[in-house]
C-alpha positions as CSV (number, residue, x, y, z in Angstrom):
1,X,0.0,0.0,-0.3
2,X,3.1,2.5,0.9
3,X,4.3,1.6,-2.4
4,X,1.4,2.7,-4.2
5,X,1.0,6.1,-2.5
6,X,4.5,6.5,-3.0
7,X,4.2,5.6,-6.9
8,X,1.3,8.0,-6.9
9,X,2.9,10.7,-5.3
10,X,5.7,10.5,-8.0
11,X,3.3,10.3,-10.7
12,X,1.5,13.6,-9.0
13,X,5.0,15.3,-9.1
14,X,5.1,14.6,-12.7
15,X,2.0,15.8,-13.6
16,X,2.5,19.2,-11.5
17,X,5.8,19.2,-13.4
18,X,3.9,19.0,-16.6
19,X,1.5,21.7,-16.3
20,X,4.2,24.3,-15.0
21,X,6.0,23.4,-18.3
22,X,2.5,23.7,-20.2
23,X,2.1,27.1,-18.8
24,X,5.7,28.2,-19.5
25,X,5.2,27.4,-23.0
26,X,2.0,28.9,-23.5
27,X,3.7,32.1,-21.8
28,X,6.5,31.9,-24.5
29,X,4.0,31.3,-27.4
30,X,2.0,34.0,-26.8
31,X,4.5,36.6,-26.2
32,X,5.8,35.2,-29.4
33,X,2.8,35.4,-31.5
34,X,2.5,39.2,-30.5
35,X,6.3,40.1,-31.4
36,X,5.9,38.1,-34.8
37,X,2.6,40.5,-35.4
38,X,4.5,43.7,-34.8
39,X,7.6,42.1,-36.5
40,X,8.4,45.2,-38.5
41,X,8.6,47.5,-35.3
42,X,10.6,44.6,-33.3
43,X,13.5,44.5,-36.4
44,X,13.4,48.1,-36.8
45,X,13.3,49.4,-33.3
46,X,15.2,46.6,-31.5
47,X,17.0,43.7,-33.3
48,X,18.3,46.2,-36.5
49,X,18.8,49.3,-34.2
50,X,22.5,49.0,-33.8
51,X,22.8,49.5,-37.7
52,X,21.5,52.9,-37.6
53,X,23.8,55.9,-37.4
54,X,21.9,58.0,-34.6
55,X,21.8,54.7,-32.3
56,X,22.2,56.3,-28.8
57,X,25.4,54.6,-28.1
58,X,27.2,55.8,-31.0
59,X,26.2,59.3,-29.9
60,X,27.3,59.2,-26.2
61,X,30.6,57.6,-27.4
62,X,31.3,60.3,-30.0
63,X,30.6,63.2,-27.3
64,X,32.7,61.2,-24.9
65,X,35.8,60.7,-27.1
66,X,35.1,64.3,-28.6
67,X,35.5,65.9,-25.2
68,X,38.9,64.5,-24.4
69,X,39.7,65.7,-28.1
70,X,40.0,62.2,-29.3
71,X,39.1,61.1,-33.0
72,X,36.6,58.2,-33.1
73,X,34.8,56.4,-35.6
74,X,31.9,56.6,-33.7
75,X,31.0,59.9,-35.0
76,X,30.8,58.8,-38.5
77,X,29.1,55.5,-38.1
78,X,27.6,54.5,-41.8
79,X,26.1,51.0,-42.6
80,X,26.0,51.3,-46.9
81,X,25.4,47.9,-47.8
82,X,21.7,46.0,-46.5
83,X,21.5,42.9,-45.0
84,X,21.0,40.0,-47.4
85,X,18.2,37.2,-47.7
86,X,19.5,34.3,-49.4
87,X,16.3,32.0,-49.5
88,X,12.7,32.4,-50.2
89,X,12.0,31.5,-46.6
90,X,14.8,33.1,-45.0
91,X,12.9,36.1,-43.9
92,X,9.7,33.9,-42.7
93,X,12.0,31.7,-40.4
94,X,14.1,34.3,-39.0
95,X,11.3,36.1,-38.0
96,X,9.7,33.0,-36.1
97,X,12.9,32.0,-34.5
98,X,13.7,35.7,-33.4
99,X,10.1,35.8,-31.8
100,X,10.5,32.6,-29.8
101,X,14.0,33.9,-28.6
102,X,12.9,37.3,-27.7
103,X,9.6,35.5,-26.2
104,X,12.0,33.4,-23.8
105,X,13.7,36.6,-22.8
106,X,10.5,38.4,-22.1
107,X,8.8,36.0,-20.4
108,X,12.0,35.4,-18.0
109,X,10.3,36.2,-14.8
110,X,7.1,34.3,-15.4
111,X,9.3,31.2,-16.1
112,X,10.9,31.9,-13.0
113,X,7.6,32.3,-11.0
114,X,6.5,28.8,-12.5
115,X,9.8,27.5,-11.4
116,X,9.4,28.6,-7.8
117,X,5.9,27.5,-7.8
118,X,7.3,23.9,-8.4
119,X,9.9,23.7,-6.0
120,X,8.3,26.1,-3.2
121,X,6.0,23.0,-1.6
122,X,9.3,21.3,-0.9
123,X,10.8,24.2,1.1
124,X,10.0,24.8,4.8
125,X,8.4,28.3,5.7
126,X,11.4,29.9,6.7
127,X,13.1,28.9,3.2
128,X,10.0,30.1,1.1
129,X,10.1,33.5,3.1
130,X,13.7,34.2,2.4
131,X,13.2,32.8,-1.4
132,X,10.6,35.2,-2.1
133,X,13.0,37.9,-3.4
134,X,14.5,35.4,-5.8
135,X,12.3,36.0,-8.8
136,X,12.7,39.8,-8.4
137,X,16.5,39.7,-8.1
138,X,17.0,37.2,-10.9
139,X,14.8,39.2,-13.2
140,X,16.6,42.2,-12.4
141,X,20.1,40.9,-13.2
142,X,18.7,39.1,-16.4
143,X,17.4,42.3,-17.6
144,X,20.7,44.6,-16.5
145,X,22.6,41.9,-18.5
146,X,20.2,42.6,-21.4
147,X,20.4,46.4,-21.3
148,X,24.4,46.1,-20.9
149,X,24.4,43.8,-23.9
150,X,22.0,46.0,-26.2
151,X,23.3,49.1,-25.5
152,X,27.4,48.5,-24.7
153,X,28.6,45.1,-26.0
154,X,25.9,44.7,-29.1
155,X,26.9,48.4,-30.5
156,X,30.6,48.2,-30.2
157,X,30.7,44.8,-31.7
158,X,28.5,45.5,-34.8
159,X,30.6,48.9,-35.3
160,X,33.7,47.2,-35.2
161,X,32.9,43.8,-37.2
162,X,31.2,45.7,-39.9
163,X,34.0,48.1,-40.5
164,X,36.6,45.4,-40.4
165,X,38.3,44.7,-43.4
166,X,41.5,42.8,-44.5
167,X,41.8,44.3,-48.1
168,X,39.9,46.3,-50.5
169,X,39.2,43.2,-52.7
170,X,37.0,41.9,-50.0
171,X,33.4,43.2,-49.6
172,X,31.2,42.9,-46.6
173,X,28.0,41.6,-47.6
174,X,26.3,40.1,-44.3
175,X,23.1,37.8,-44.2
176,X,20.2,38.3,-42.2
177,X,20.9,35.1,-40.3
178,X,24.5,36.1,-39.3
179,X,23.4,39.4,-38.0
180,X,20.3,38.5,-36.0
181,X,22.5,35.5,-34.6
182,X,24.8,37.9,-33.5
183,X,22.6,40.2,-31.6
184,X,20.4,37.4,-30.0
185,X,23.4,35.3,-29.1
186,X,24.9,38.2,-27.4
187,X,21.8,39.0,-25.4
188,X,21.1,35.9,-23.7
189,X,25.1,35.2,-23.5
190,X,25.6,38.2,-21.5
191,X,22.4,38.1,-19.8
192,X,23.3,34.6,-18.4
193,X,26.8,35.8,-17.3
194,X,24.8,38.6,-15.1
195,X,23.0,35.7,-13.1
196,X,26.5,34.7,-11.5
197,X,25.4,36.0,-7.9
198,X,22.4,33.8,-8.1
199,X,24.2,30.8,-8.9
200,X,26.9,31.4,-6.7
201,X,24.1,31.7,-4.0
202,X,22.6,28.2,-5.0
203,X,26.2,26.9,-5.2
204,X,27.0,28.3,-1.5
205,X,23.7,26.7,-0.4
206,X,24.6,23.2,-1.2
207,X,28.1,23.5,-0.2
208,X,30.1,23.5,-3.2
209,X,31.5,26.8,-3.1
210,X,32.5,29.0,-0.2
211,X,33.7,32.7,0.1
212,X,37.5,31.5,0.7
213,X,37.4,29.6,-2.6
214,X,35.9,32.6,-4.5
215,X,38.8,34.8,-3.1
216,X,41.7,32.4,-3.5
217,X,40.8,31.8,-7.3
218,X,39.8,35.3,-7.6
219,X,42.8,36.0,-10.2
220,X,41.9,32.8,-12.1
221,X,38.4,34.3,-12.3
222,X,39.9,37.9,-13.8
223,X,41.9,35.4,-16.3
224,X,38.5,33.8,-17.4
225,X,36.7,37.1,-17.5
226,X,39.3,38.5,-19.4
227,X,38.9,35.5,-22.1
228,X,35.0,35.7,-22.2
229,X,35.5,39.6,-23.0
230,X,37.8,39.0,-25.4
231,X,35.4,36.2,-27.1
232,X,32.6,38.5,-27.3
233,X,34.0,41.8,-28.0
234,X,36.3,43.4,-30.6
235,X,39.9,42.9,-30.5
236,X,40.7,46.1,-28.8
237,X,41.6,46.5,-24.9
238,X,38.9,49.5,-24.3
239,X,36.2,47.3,-25.3
240,X,37.2,44.2,-23.5
241,X,37.8,46.7,-20.1
242,X,33.8,47.8,-20.7
243,X,32.8,44.5,-20.5
244,X,35.0,42.8,-18.1
245,X,34.2,45.7,-15.2
246,X,30.6,44.8,-14.9
247,X,31.3,41.2,-14.7
248,X,34.3,41.5,-12.4
249,X,32.0,43.5,-10.2
250,X,29.4,40.9,-10.1
251,X,32.3,38.6,-8.9
252,X,32.9,40.6,-6.1
253,X,28.8,40.7,-5.3
254,X,29.0,36.6,-5.4
255,X,32.0,36.5,-2.9
256,X,29.6,39.0,-0.6
257,X,26.7,36.6,-1.3
258,X,28.3,33.6,-0.5
259,X,29.6,35.2,3.1
260,X,26.0,36.1,3.7
261,X,24.9,32.6,3.0
262,X,27.5,30.9,5.0
263,X,26.8,33.2,8.2
264,X,23.4,32.5,8.0
265,X,24.0,28.7,7.8
266,X,26.5,29.0,10.8
267,X,23.9,31.1,13.0
268,X,20.8,28.5,12.1
269,X,23.4,25.6,13.0
270,X,23.9,27.3,16.7
271,X,20.3,28.1,17.0
272,X,19.3,24.1,16.1
273,X,19.1,21.9,19.2
274,X,21.8,19.6,19.7
275,X,21.2,15.7,19.6
């Protein structure tokens, strides 16, 4: 009888998980449909915004370098060639895929809420009380990563890559897919990197990471961050430093987060009655 109840409990968890996944997929699907309906606005004002010479980042960088009397290519940004669509179905498929990716990005807080709803019944009242801010903090960091990628990394990278030329005998004619993939990969990649404090929080909770470990390997982390910055940005020092600084700040915040978790665990251990 006990085995049957156990089996039913397991099946009940699977059924509950299925409905959480269904609701999450529905949210992505609905937002994706809305984005697909307004695909022209989404492309012109978001996905292709970095190809406009009056993009706000180019203007800010131009004014910044001009203030210090430095010549900058950001003051004369231009994209003469249009993107190329090589297949009859390419624009349609790209619009569908972009709507799906942006649907995931915009529904991220709801996806976290569904995840929290699934795991919260297995938490204690104290754990539930302390985890209520998880959705807000994780979503805030995620969208900070989106903003940083969209307004800093993407324009710097696109400006450099579109103007990079080995020889005048080579002409840059980029496809629609390559440009959109570059932008969406940056958005998702950087936003995931911005979740570092949340990741460190959970790794500390389960005992895989400690503040001492993070401090000990701080120099190693610096090297890794610089390598990541070199991968996702143009090969110049200024761009790499611009990208590396917020990630290093997040690493230091992660050390503080890990320290707080350890202190709370030690405090709870002291309060718990000894057997």
